[in-house]
C-alpha positions as CSV (number, residue, x, y, z in Angstrom):
1,M,28.5,9.7,6.2
2,D,28.7,8.1,2.7
3,F,26.5,9.7,0.1
4,S,28.7,8.6,-2.9
5,K,26.9,7.4,-6.1
6,E,29.8,4.9,-6.5
7,T,28.9,3.1,-3.3
8,F,25.2,3.2,-4.2
9,L,25.7,1.9,-7.7
10,Q,28.4,-0.7,-7.0
11,K,27.7,-2.0,-3.5
12,L,23.9,-2.0,-3.2
13,A,22.0,-4.5,-5.3
14,P,20.0,-2.6,-8.0
15,T,16.4,-2.9,-9.0
16,S,16.6,-1.2,-12.4
17,P,19.2,0.3,-14.7
18,F,17.7,3.7,-14.0
19,P,17.5,4.5,-10.3
20,F,16.1,7.9,-9.3
21,L,19.4,9.0,-7.7
22,I,18.2,11.6,-5.3
23,T,20.5,11.9,-2.4
24,V,18.6,12.2,0.9
25,E,20.2,13.5,4.1
26,R,17.0,14.2,6.0
27,A,13.3,14.4,5.6
28,E,10.6,16.4,7.4
29,G,6.9,16.8,6.6
30,V,6.4,16.7,2.9
31,Y,10.1,17.6,2.2
32,L,13.3,15.6,1.4
33,Y,16.6,17.4,1.8
34,S,19.8,16.6,0.0
35,P,23.3,17.2,1.6
36,D,23.8,20.3,-0.5
37,G,20.6,21.8,0.9
38,K,18.3,21.3,-2.0
39,K,14.8,20.3,-1.0
40,Y,12.1,18.3,-2.8
41,I,8.4,18.2,-2.2
42,D,7.6,14.5,-1.9
43,M,4.3,14.1,-3.9
44,I,4.4,10.3,-3.8
45,S,4.9,9.7,0.0
46,G,7.8,7.3,-0.6
47,I,5.3,5.2,-2.7
48,A,2.2,5.5,-0.4
49,V,4.2,5.1,2.9
50,T,4.5,8.5,4.6
51,N,0.8,9.3,4.8
52,V,1.3,11.3,8.0
53,G,4.4,13.0,6.5
54,H,8.1,12.3,7.0
55,R,9.1,12.1,10.7
56,H,5.9,13.2,12.2
57,P,6.8,14.4,15.7
58,K,4.3,12.1,17.4
59,V,5.6,9.1,15.5
60,V,9.2,10.0,16.2
61,E,8.3,10.4,19.9
62,A,6.6,7.0,20.0
63,I,9.6,5.3,18.4
64,K,12.1,7.0,20.8
65,N,10.0,6.0,23.8
66,Q,9.9,2.4,22.8
67,V,13.6,2.3,21.9
68,D,14.4,3.3,25.4
69,K,12.5,0.2,26.7
70,H,13.3,-2.7,24.5
71,L,13.8,-3.8,20.9
72,H,13.3,-7.4,19.6
73,V,13.0,-9.9,22.4
74,M,11.3,-12.9,20.8
75,V,9.7,-14.2,17.7
76,Y,6.1,-13.3,17.0
77,G,3.4,-14.9,19.1
78,E,5.3,-15.9,22.3
79,Y,5.9,-12.9,24.6
80,I,3.3,-10.4,25.7
81,Q,4.5,-6.9,24.6
82,S,2.5,-3.7,25.2
83,P,3.1,-2.1,21.7
84,A,1.6,-5.1,19.9
85,N,-1.2,-5.4,22.4
86,L,-2.1,-1.7,22.1
87,L,-1.9,-1.8,18.3
88,A,-4.1,-4.9,17.9
89,H,-6.7,-3.6,20.3
90,K,-6.8,-0.2,18.5
91,L,-7.3,-1.9,15.1
92,S,-10.2,-4.0,16.6
93,T,-11.9,-0.7,17.5
94,L,-11.5,0.7,14.0
95,L,-12.6,-2.3,12.0
96,P,-15.8,-4.3,11.6
97,P,-16.4,-7.0,14.3
98,S,-15.5,-9.8,12.0
99,L,-12.0,-8.3,11.6
100,N,-11.0,-8.6,15.2
101,C,-7.7,-10.5,15.2
102,T,-4.4,-9.3,13.8
103,Y,-1.2,-11.0,12.8
104,F,1.7,-8.6,12.4
105,V,4.3,-9.2,9.8
106,N,7.1,-7.1,8.2
107,S,5.8,-6.0,4.8
108,G,2.9,-6.0,2.3
109,T,4.0,-9.0,0.3
110,E,4.4,-11.0,3.5
111,A,0.9,-10.0,4.6
112,N,-0.5,-11.2,1.2
113,E,1.5,-14.4,1.4
114,A,0.1,-15.2,4.8
115,A,-3.4,-14.3,3.7
116,L,-3.3,-16.8,0.9
117,K,-2.1,-19.5,3.3
118,L,-4.9,-18.6,5.7
119,A,-7.5,-18.8,3.0
120,K,-6.3,-22.3,2.0
121,R,-6.3,-23.4,5.6
122,I,-9.9,-22.1,6.2
123,T,-11.4,-23.6,3.0
124,G,-9.3,-26.7,2.4
125,R,-9.2,-25.6,-1.2
126,T,-6.3,-24.7,-3.5
127,Q,-7.6,-22.4,-6.3
128,M,-6.8,-18.7,-6.0
129,I,-8.4,-16.0,-8.1
130,S,-6.9,-12.6,-8.7
131,C,-7.3,-9.8,-11.2
132,R,-5.5,-8.9,-14.3
133,K,-3.2,-5.9,-13.9
134,S,-3.1,-6.4,-10.2
135,Y,0.0,-6.1,-8.0
136,H,0.3,-7.9,-4.7
137,G,4.1,-8.1,-4.2
138,S,7.2,-9.6,-5.6
139,T,7.8,-12.8,-3.4
140,H,6.8,-16.0,-5.1
141,G,3.3,-16.4,-3.7
142,S,2.4,-12.7,-4.1
143,L,3.9,-12.6,-7.5
144,S,1.8,-15.7,-8.5
145,V,-1.4,-13.7,-7.9
146,S,-0.1,-10.5,-9.5
147,G,-1.5,-9.8,-12.9
148,N,1.6,-8.5,-14.8
149,E,3.0,-11.3,-16.9
150,A,6.0,-9.3,-18.0
151,K,7.2,-9.2,-14.4
152,K,6.5,-12.9,-13.8
153,R,7.8,-14.7,-16.8
154,A,11.4,-14.9,-15.8
155,F,10.5,-16.5,-12.4
156,R,8.2,-19.3,-13.5
157,P,7.1,-21.8,-12.4
158,L,5.1,-20.0,-9.7
159,L,2.1,-21.2,-7.6
160,P,-0.3,-23.5,-9.4
161,D,-4.0,-23.2,-9.6
162,V,-4.2,-19.4,-10.0
163,K,-6.9,-18.0,-12.2
164,F,-7.2,-14.4,-13.4
165,I,-10.3,-12.4,-14.1
166,D,-10.9,-8.8,-15.2
167,F,-11.2,-6.2,-12.5
168,N,-14.6,-4.6,-12.2
169,N,-16.1,-7.0,-14.7
170,L,-19.4,-8.6,-13.3
171,P,-19.6,-11.6,-15.8
172,D,-16.1,-12.8,-14.7
173,L,-17.4,-13.4,-11.2
174,D,-18.9,-16.6,-12.5
175,E,-15.3,-18.0,-12.5
176,I,-15.7,-18.2,-8.7
177,T,-16.8,-21.7,-7.8
178,V,-16.8,-24.3,-5.0
179,R,-13.2,-25.0,-6.0
180,T,-12.1,-21.4,-5.1
181,A,-10.2,-20.9,-1.8
182,C,-10.0,-17.2,-2.2
183,V,-10.3,-14.1,-4.3
184,I,-7.6,-11.6,-3.6
185,I,-8.2,-8.1,-4.9
186,E,-6.9,-4.6,-4.4
187,T,-9.9,-2.6,-3.2
188,I,-8.6,0.1,-5.6
189,Q,-6.0,-1.1,-8.1
190,G,-2.9,1.0,-7.5
191,D,-0.1,-0.1,-9.8
192,A,-2.5,-0.5,-12.7
193,G,-3.0,3.2,-12.5
194,V,-5.7,3.9,-9.8
195,R,-8.6,1.8,-11.1
196,V,-11.7,2.2,-9.0
197,P,-14.4,-0.5,-9.0
198,S,-18.1,0.2,-8.8
199,K,-19.9,-0.4,-5.5
200,N,-22.1,-2.8,-7.4
201,Y,-19.1,-4.8,-8.5
202,L,-17.6,-5.2,-5.0
203,Q,-20.9,-6.0,-3.5
204,A,-21.6,-8.7,-6.1
205,L,-18.1,-10.0,-5.5
206,R,-18.8,-10.3,-1.8
207,K,-22.1,-12.1,-2.5
208,K,-20.5,-14.5,-4.9
209,C,-17.7,-15.4,-2.4
210,T,-20.2,-16.0,0.3
211,E,-22.3,-18.2,-1.9
212,M,-19.3,-20.3,-2.9
213,G,-17.6,-20.4,0.4
214,A,-14.6,-18.6,-0.9
215,Q,-12.6,-16.2,1.3
216,L,-12.5,-12.6,0.1
217,I,-9.1,-10.9,0.6
218,F,-8.9,-7.1,0.3
219,D,-5.3,-5.9,-0.3
220,E,-5.3,-2.4,1.1
221,I,-1.5,-2.1,1.2
222,Q,-1.5,0.9,-1.1
223,C,-5.0,2.4,-0.7
224,G,-5.3,2.0,3.0
225,M,-4.4,4.2,6.0
226,G,-6.5,7.2,5.0
227,R,-5.3,7.5,1.4
228,T,-8.9,7.5,0.1
229,G,-10.5,9.6,2.8
230,K,-11.5,6.5,4.9
231,L,-9.1,4.6,7.0
232,F,-9.6,1.7,4.7
233,A,-10.9,2.0,1.2
234,F,-13.5,-0.8,1.6
235,E,-15.4,1.4,3.9
236,H,-16.6,3.4,0.8
237,F,-18.2,0.3,-0.7
238,E,-20.2,-1.1,2.2
239,V,-18.4,-4.4,1.8
240,V,-16.4,-6.3,4.4
241,P,-13.7,-8.8,3.4
242,D,-12.9,-12.0,5.2
243,I,-9.2,-11.2,5.3
244,L,-7.7,-7.7,5.1
245,T,-4.0,-6.9,4.4
246,T,-2.2,-3.7,5.1
247,A,1.3,-2.3,5.2
248,K,3.1,0.6,3.6
249,A,1.7,3.7,5.4
250,F,0.7,1.5,8.4
251,G,4.2,2.0,10.0
252,G,4.7,5.7,9.3
253,G,8.1,4.9,7.7
254,L,9.0,1.7,9.6
255,P,8.5,-1.8,8.1
256,I,5.3,-3.4,9.3
257,G,2.4,-5.2,7.7
258,A,-0.6,-7.1,8.9
259,F,-3.2,-9.6,7.9
260,I,-6.4,-9.4,9.8
261,S,-9.4,-11.8,10.0
262,S,-11.7,-13.2,12.6
263,Y,-10.4,-14.8,15.8
264,S,-11.9,-18.2,14.8
265,N,-10.1,-18.1,11.4
266,M,-6.7,-17.2,13.0
267,Q,-6.9,-20.1,15.4
268,L,-6.5,-22.4,12.4
269,L,-2.9,-21.4,12.1
270,T,-2.1,-22.8,15.6
271,S,-2.6,-26.5,14.9
272,N,-2.4,-29.1,12.1
273,P,0.4,-28.0,11.9
274,M,1.3,-26.0,14.9
275,L,3.1,-22.8,13.9
276,G,1.2,-22.7,10.7
277,H,2.6,-19.3,10.1
278,I,5.6,-17.8,11.9
279,T,7.8,-14.7,11.6
280,T,10.9,-13.7,13.6
281,F,10.4,-9.9,13.4
282,G,6.6,-9.6,13.0
283,G,5.2,-7.5,15.8
284,N,8.5,-5.7,16.3
285,P,7.8,-3.4,19.3
286,V,9.3,-0.3,17.7
287,C,7.4,-0.8,14.5
288,C,4.2,-1.4,16.5
289,A,4.7,1.7,18.5
290,S,5.2,3.7,15.3
291,A,2.1,2.2,13.7
292,L,-0.1,3.0,16.8
293,A,1.1,6.6,16.7
294,V,0.2,6.8,13.0
295,L,-3.4,5.7,13.8
296,Q,-3.5,8.2,16.6
297,V,-2.2,11.1,14.3
298,I,-4.8,10.3,11.6
299,E,-7.5,10.4,14.3
300,E,-6.4,13.3,16.4
301,E,-5.5,15.6,13.5
302,N,-8.7,14.8,11.6
303,L,-6.7,13.9,8.5
304,L,-9.5,11.9,6.9
305,S,-11.8,14.8,6.7
306,Q,-9.2,16.8,4.7
307,V,-8.4,14.2,2.0
308,E,-11.2,15.0,-0.4
309,E,-10.8,18.7,-0.3
310,K,-7.0,18.5,-0.9
311,G,-7.6,15.9,-3.7
312,R,-10.1,18.2,-5.5
313,L,-7.6,21.1,-5.2
314,I,-4.9,19.1,-6.9
315,E,-7.3,18.0,-9.6
316,E,-8.4,21.5,-10.3
317,L,-4.8,22.8,-10.4
318,L,-3.5,20.1,-12.7
319,K,-5.4,20.7,-15.8
320,H,-3.6,20.6,-19.2
321,P,-4.6,19.6,-22.7
322,R,-1.8,17.0,-22.8
323,I,-3.4,15.1,-19.9
324,K,-5.5,12.3,-21.6
325,E,-7.3,11.2,-18.4
326,V,-7.2,11.7,-14.7
327,R,-8.2,9.0,-12.3
328,R,-8.5,9.9,-8.6
329,F,-9.8,8.6,-5.4
330,G,-9.0,10.9,-2.4
331,L,-5.3,11.7,-2.6
332,M,-4.5,8.8,-5.0
333,F,-4.0,10.0,-8.6
334,A,-3.0,8.7,-12.0
335,F,-2.5,11.1,-14.9
336,D,-2.5,9.5,-18.3
337,F,-0.4,10.8,-21.2
338,D,0.2,9.8,-24.8
339,S,3.5,8.0,-24.2
340,E,5.9,6.6,-21.7
341,E,8.5,9.0,-23.0
342,R,6.4,12.0,-22.1
343,V,5.8,10.7,-18.6
344,N,9.6,10.2,-18.1
345,Q,10.2,13.8,-19.3
346,I,7.6,15.2,-16.9
347,V,9.0,13.2,-13.9
348,A,12.6,14.2,-14.8
349,Y,11.7,17.9,-15.1
350,A,9.8,17.9,-11.9
351,K,12.6,16.2,-10.0
352,E,15.1,18.8,-11.4
353,H,12.9,21.6,-10.1
354,G,12.3,20.1,-6.6
355,V,9.1,18.0,-6.9
356,I,8.9,14.2,-6.8
357,C,6.3,12.5,-8.8
358,Y,6.7,9.0,-10.3
359,W,5.4,6.5,-12.7
360,F,3.5,3.2,-12.2
361,L,5.3,-0.2,-12.5
362,S,2.6,-1.7,-14.7
363,H,1.2,1.5,-16.3
364,P,4.2,3.5,-17.7
365,Y,2.2,6.1,-19.6
366,S,0.7,7.5,-16.4
367,F,2.4,9.3,-13.6
368,R,1.4,9.0,-10.0
369,I,0.7,11.5,-7.3
370,A,0.0,10.4,-3.7
371,P,1.2,13.1,-1.3
372,P,1.2,13.0,2.5
373,L,-2.3,13.6,3.9
374,T,-0.7,16.4,5.9
375,I,0.3,18.5,2.9
376,T,-0.9,22.1,3.1
377,E,-2.7,24.2,0.5
378,S,0.4,26.3,-0.1
379,E,2.5,23.2,-0.5
380,I,0.0,21.8,-3.0
381,R,0.0,25.0,-5.0
382,E,3.8,25.1,-5.1
383,A,4.1,21.5,-6.2
384,C,1.4,21.7,-8.8
385,S,2.9,24.8,-10.3
386,V,6.1,22.9,-11.0
387,I,4.2,19.9,-12.3
388,L,2.3,22.1,-14.8
389,K,5.6,23.5,-16.0
390,A,6.9,20.0,-16.4
391,I,3.9,19.0,-18.5
392,E,4.3,22.2,-20.6
393,N,8.0,21.5,-21.2
394,S,7.5,17.8,-22.1
């Protein structure tokens, strides 16, 4: 084994000058363990990935069973494979009838890239509308419709014909016209610091897109898979998108994403041109087996029914005069403070004392909490006790 910082810092491409630098040997449930035996409570689920906990036994069992059968055998869309069939069928039973056809990809940004292509193909239009402060991924197309200019400036030019509107702002919906191919929106803005729209806003958005013939894309990569107390956050708002994207927690720790629409819409990717979208590893059988197990765990262990109670407990425990604002939906939290420096101090103290919380890419004066849905009351109390001490010592 090689756990050296030198290899990590010199041989692996960096993402920032300040990596978190926790050394992980194994993980189980809500805990990460370092080689020296120190354990950390993971209160961010690997950034909204391990919603059913690290190495859930049923997920691990599904992965092992599939590994014993076969791994990759062909690019997506050519061979009939049971894991993809079972997963697609399961999704069709959990989603509204208009979201009955799934295309599996490898990540959230890929799902959004493909959703943008599909919307253009459906409508024959080019204009894409997104929201300021949004985050949809870091590949060129997804970055083009993300709302943080500081993260985009160095990589321009990006996709043309992208317009930005304010999230949860009704007058801005007038920007949607007969030129608009799609509106892509996080049902709940994650990286902006857990921004929750009104039901009235999302319903007005749905109505406007329908009137103008524009496709409505809900990005549920961060807020989906039970994070809000529903399998998908849009279920809270009585609104159904034309295209849905998911990833992160979908695979239970393995890389898989999906974009989902109607069967008739998806047929448009098969001709003019044929292979209008293609991926080598999309629908990987091991990843699909893992994702199916995640859905089964959420269902069989009644995890959705526990989300709100656990969220309320965390909110009750984490009260402190230094907290300027708390935004929460289910087990998705943002805690605002007066400065980025204070947030960094809180995160550093918590890490030192065995609890992982984190900041937001586009909202640095908040820190995030999004623990596994499987977290117990005693684990919540233990973690929150450390976080309160971190706040007190900041």
